[in-house]
N, C-alpha and C positions, 0 to 999 in steps of 0.2 A: 481112587484118585489117579490122575494122569501123571506119569513119570517123565514123559518126553516133553521137551521144551515147547515144541510146536503145538502139542496137544494142550498144554497149559495155556498157551497164547490163544488158541481157538476157544477155550472155555471162557477166557476173559472177554474176547470179542463177542461171543454169543450172549454173555450176560449184559454187555453194553447195548447190543442191538435189541435184545428182548426188552430192556428197560425203555429204550427209545420208542420202540414200536408200541408198547403198552401205553406210554404217555400219549402218543399220537392218536391211538384208537380211543382212549379215554376222552381226549380233547374233542374228537369228532362226535362222540356220543353226547357230550355236554352241549355242543352246539345244536345237535338234533333235538335234544330235550327242550332247549330254549324255544325252538320253532314250534314243537308240539304243544308246549305250554301256552304260547301265544295263540295258537290255533284253538285250543280248548277255551281260552278266555274270550274268543270271538272277535278280537281286535285285529282287523286285517292289516292296518298300517304297521303295527308292531310285528305281526307275523311275517309280512313282506320284508321288513328290515332284518329280522332274525334269519330269514332264509338267505338274504343277500350276504350276510356274514357267514352263514354255515356252508354255503356252496363252495367257496374256495378251500375251506377246511376239509370237506369231504373229498374234493378233487385231489388235494395234496396227499391225503391218506392213500388214495388210489395210486397216485404217481409214485409214491414211495414203496408201494407193494404191501401196505398194511392190510388193505382190503382189495378185492378184485375190482377192476374198472367197471364191469357190468353191475356189480352190487352198488357202487357209488352212483352210477347213472340212474339205477332203479330208485335208490333212496331220494335223490334230487328230484326225479320226475314225480314220485308219489307225494313228496312234501309240497312241491309247487302246485300239483293238482289240488291238494287239500287247501292251500292258501288261496288259489283261484276260486274254489268252491265257496269260500267265505263271502265273496262279493255277491253271489247270487242268493245266499242264505239270508 
């Protein structure tokens, strides 16, 4: 255990930040799952709406540094491609 006050403070800050980041990542995953569920059901309107809600959540996670910005862009691009593919299917 840390004996120096600044080290104790850093431990508290890290715990807070970890909890916050875990919550953000979990929220992002939940929104992605909703989009994937709508895609598998085959309902394009529902999938499009779920993607519209998921997009800012994924971007927010990237801007906060929870996930890399390229990963966020890749997830959005792949999800939108799958939603668009529902129209032709």
